[in-house]
C-alpha positions as CSV (number, residue, x, y, z in Angstrom):
1,X,0.0,0.0,0.0
2,X,2.8,2.4,0.8
3,X,4.4,1.7,-2.6
4,X,1.1,2.3,-4.3
5,X,0.7,5.6,-2.4
6,X,4.3,6.6,-3.3
7,X,3.7,5.9,-7.0
8,X,0.3,7.8,-6.9
9,X,1.8,10.8,-5.2
10,X,4.5,11.0,-7.8
11,X,2.4,9.9,-10.8
12,X,3.6,12.8,-12.9
13,X,7.0,11.2,-12.8
14,X,6.3,7.5,-13.0
15,X,3.5,7.5,-15.6
16,X,5.7,9.2,-18.4
17,X,8.8,7.3,-17.3
18,X,7.2,3.8,-17.5
19,X,5.2,4.7,-20.6
20,X,8.3,6.0,-22.5
21,X,10.4,3.0,-21.5
22,X,7.7,0.5,-22.6
23,X,7.2,2.4,-25.9
24,X,10.9,2.6,-26.7
25,X,11.3,-1.1,-25.9
26,X,8.6,-1.9,-28.5
27,X,10.2,0.3,-31.1
28,X,13.8,-1.0,-30.4
29,X,12.9,-4.7,-30.4
30,X,10.9,-4.3,-33.6
31,X,14.1,-3.3,-35.4
32,X,15.2,-7.0,-35.1
33,X,11.7,-8.6,-35.0
34,X,9.6,-6.5,-37.3
35,X,6.4,-8.5,-36.5
36,X,6.5,-7.1,-32.9
37,X,5.8,-3.6,-34.3
38,X,2.1,-4.4,-33.9
39,X,2.7,-3.9,-30.2
40,X,2.7,-0.2,-30.8
41,X,-1.1,-0.3,-30.6
42,X,-0.8,-1.4,-27.0
43,X,1.0,1.8,-26.1
44,X,-2.1,4.0,-25.7
45,X,-3.6,1.2,-23.6
46,X,-0.6,1.0,-21.4
47,X,-0.6,4.8,-20.9
48,X,-4.3,4.8,-20.0
49,X,-3.9,1.9,-17.5
50,X,-0.9,3.5,-15.9
51,X,-2.9,6.8,-15.4
52,X,-5.8,4.8,-13.9
53,X,-3.6,2.7,-11.7
54,X,-1.6,5.7,-10.5
55,X,-4.7,7.9,-9.7
56,X,-4.7,10.3,-12.6
57,X,-8.4,10.5,-13.4
58,X,-9.0,14.0,-14.6
59,X,-9.5,14.5,-18.3
60,X,-7.1,17.3,-19.1
61,X,-4.0,15.8,-17.4
62,X,-4.8,12.5,-19.2
63,X,-5.2,14.2,-22.5
64,X,-2.2,16.5,-22.5
65,X,0.0,14.2,-20.5
66,X,-0.6,11.3,-22.9
67,X,0.1,13.5,-26.0
68,X,3.3,14.8,-24.5
69,X,4.4,11.2,-23.8
70,X,3.7,10.3,-27.4
71,X,5.7,13.3,-28.7
72,X,8.7,12.4,-26.5
73,X,8.4,8.7,-27.7
74,X,8.4,10.0,-31.3
75,X,11.5,12.1,-30.9
76,X,13.5,9.3,-29.2
77,X,12.2,6.5,-31.4
78,X,13.1,8.5,-34.6
79,X,16.6,8.9,-33.2
80,X,16.9,5.1,-32.5
81,X,15.7,4.2,-36.0
82,X,17.6,6.8,-38.0
83,X,20.9,6.0,-36.2
84,X,20.5,2.3,-36.7
85,X,19.7,2.5,-40.4
86,X,22.2,5.3,-41.2
87,X,25.0,3.1,-39.9
88,X,24.0,-0.1,-41.7
89,X,26.7,-1.8,-43.8
90,X,24.5,-1.9,-46.9
91,X,24.5,-5.6,-47.4
92,X,21.3,-7.5,-48.3
93,X,21.0,-11.0,-49.6
94,X,18.0,-13.3,-50.4
95,X,17.4,-16.8,-51.8
96,X,14.6,-16.7,-54.3
97,X,13.3,-20.1,-55.7
98,X,16.8,-21.6,-55.2
99,X,18.6,-18.6,-56.8
100,X,20.9,-16.7,-54.5
101,X,21.0,-12.9,-55.0
102,X,22.8,-10.2,-53.0
103,X,23.3,-6.5,-53.1
104,X,26.1,-4.6,-51.4
105,X,26.1,-0.8,-51.3
106,X,29.2,1.0,-50.3
107,X,29.1,3.4,-48.7
108,X,25.5,2.9,-47.5
109,X,25.2,6.5,-46.3
110,X,26.9,9.9,-46.6
111,X,26.5,13.1,-48.6
112,X,27.6,13.3,-52.2
113,X,29.6,10.1,-52.1
114,X,30.7,7.9,-55.0
115,X,28.5,4.9,-54.4
116,X,29.4,1.4,-55.5
117,X,26.6,-1.1,-56.0
118,X,27.7,-4.7,-56.2
119,X,25.3,-7.4,-57.2
120,X,26.0,-11.1,-56.9
121,X,24.0,-14.1,-58.1
122,X,24.4,-17.8,-58.8
123,X,21.8,-17.7,-61.5
124,X,22.9,-20.1,-64.3
125,X,20.8,-18.8,-67.1
126,X,21.3,-15.8,-69.4
127,X,21.5,-12.4,-67.6
128,X,21.4,-10.4,-70.8
129,X,17.9,-9.1,-70.1
130,X,18.5,-8.4,-66.5
131,X,18.9,-4.9,-65.1
132,X,19.7,-2.7,-62.1
133,X,17.2,-0.1,-61.1
134,X,18.1,2.8,-58.8
135,X,15.4,5.1,-57.7
136,X,14.4,7.8,-55.2
137,X,10.7,8.9,-55.2
138,X,10.3,12.2,-57.0
139,X,14.1,12.7,-57.2
140,X,15.8,10.2,-59.4
141,X,15.3,6.9,-61.3
142,X,17.7,5.1,-63.6
143,X,17.7,1.7,-65.2
144,X,21.1,0.1,-66.0
145,X,21.1,-2.9,-68.3
146,X,23.4,-5.9,-67.7
147,X,25.5,-5.1,-70.8
148,X,26.3,-1.7,-69.3
149,X,27.5,-3.1,-66.0
150,X,31.0,-4.4,-65.3
151,X,30.7,-8.1,-64.5
152,X,32.8,-11.2,-63.8
153,X,31.9,-14.8,-63.3
154,X,33.9,-17.2,-61.1
155,X,33.0,-20.5,-59.6
156,X,29.4,-20.2,-60.7
157,X,28.9,-16.7,-59.1
158,X,28.4,-13.7,-61.3
159,X,29.4,-10.4,-59.7
160,X,28.4,-7.0,-61.1
161,X,29.9,-3.7,-60.2
162,X,28.3,-0.3,-60.8
163,X,29.7,3.1,-59.6
164,X,27.6,6.2,-59.6
165,X,27.1,9.7,-58.2
166,X,23.5,10.5,-57.1
167,X,21.5,13.6,-56.3
168,X,20.6,14.2,-52.6
169,X,17.8,11.7,-51.6
170,X,16.8,8.4,-50.0
171,X,17.2,5.6,-52.4
172,X,16.2,2.0,-53.1
173,X,18.0,-0.4,-55.4
174,X,16.7,-3.5,-57.1
175,X,18.1,-6.0,-59.5
176,X,15.8,-7.9,-61.7
177,X,16.7,-11.1,-63.6
178,X,13.1,-12.1,-64.4
179,X,9.6,-11.3,-63.2
180,X,10.0,-13.8,-60.4
181,X,13.6,-13.0,-59.6
182,X,14.0,-9.5,-58.1
183,X,15.9,-8.4,-55.1
184,X,15.3,-5.0,-53.5
185,X,17.6,-3.3,-51.0
186,X,17.3,0.1,-49.2
187,X,20.0,2.6,-49.9
188,X,22.1,4.5,-50.6
189,X,21.2,7.2,-48.1
190,X,22.5,10.4,-49.7
191,X,21.5,12.9,-47.0
192,X,23.0,14.0,-43.7
193,X,22.2,12.4,-40.3
194,X,19.9,15.2,-39.2
195,X,17.9,15.2,-42.5
196,X,17.6,11.4,-42.1
197,X,16.4,11.9,-38.5
198,X,13.7,14.4,-39.8
199,X,12.6,11.8,-42.3
200,X,12.0,9.3,-39.5
201,X,10.1,11.9,-37.4
202,X,7.7,12.4,-40.3
203,X,7.5,8.7,-41.2
204,X,6.8,7.5,-37.7
205,X,4.2,10.3,-37.2
206,X,2.4,9.3,-40.4
207,X,2.6,5.6,-40.0
208,X,2.2,5.1,-36.2
209,X,2.2,8.0,-33.7
210,X,-0.8,9.8,-35.3
211,X,-2.8,6.6,-35.3
212,X,-2.0,5.6,-31.7
213,X,-2.6,9.2,-30.6
214,X,-6.1,9.1,-32.1
215,X,-6.8,5.8,-30.4
216,X,-5.6,7.2,-27.1
217,X,-7.8,10.3,-27.4
218,X,-10.8,8.2,-28.3
219,X,-10.1,6.0,-25.3
220,X,-9.9,8.8,-22.8
221,X,-13.0,10.5,-24.2
222,X,-15.0,7.3,-23.9
223,X,-13.7,6.8,-20.4
224,X,-14.6,10.4,-19.5
225,X,-18.2,10.1,-20.7
226,X,-18.6,6.7,-19.0
227,X,-17.4,8.1,-15.7
228,X,-19.6,11.1,-16.1
229,X,-22.7,9.0,-16.7
230,X,-21.9,6.8,-13.7
231,X,-21.7,9.9,-11.5
232,X,-25.0,11.2,-12.8
233,X,-26.7,7.9,-12.2
234,X,-25.6,8.0,-8.6
C-alpha cells in the first residue's frame, strides 16, 4: 500500500517514465523482430492503464500528459531508428526459388559520395535481359542494363559492379533477372544524419504515432463520458 501511495503521489514522474520505457522497448525490439511492431497499438492502452492505476483520473491531465508522452516517444524512437539504419553496412541477400541474390552498397550513407553497388547471383541462365534499377521517389530513377555493368563470373557466381554519383535523396536499389527473380535493397542514403532523422520523425508520425494518438484520445473521451454517466446515475 505504501508503494502504491508513493507511486500515486509521484504519478507525474512514473507515468511518463514507464510509458516511455515501454514504448521505446517496443520500437527497439521491432528493429530486429519486425512483427512485434504491432505492439505499438498497445502503447495507448498502457498509458491509459498507468494513469488509472496511479490515480490520474482528470480528463485534461490525461489528454495533455498522454500527448506529451507520445511526442517524446516519437523524438527518441526516430533517433533510434535513424541512427540504426544510417549506420547499416549496406549488405542485403536473399534466396529466391533456389537462386541466391545479393546487393552490397558501399558506402551505404553519406552526402555526395561515389556509391558502389555490387550485385552477386548464382543464376545459371542468361543475364542479358537483367537490369539494375536505382530510384528515389520524386528525385531520381535510372535503369542500367546488364550489358552496361562491369561483371565477372567465377565458380558459378556472377558479380556485377556499378559506380555512380547521385542527387541528394533516399534511395532503393533492385536487381531484376526475371519477373519472379527480383531483389530490392534500401540505400544508398545520400543525406546527412539530421535530415535522415527528420525523415523518420515524419515517417513515424504518419505511420504510427498519429494513429495511436487518435486511439488514445478516443479511449480517454469514452472513459470520460462513461465516468460522467456513472456519476449522474448515482
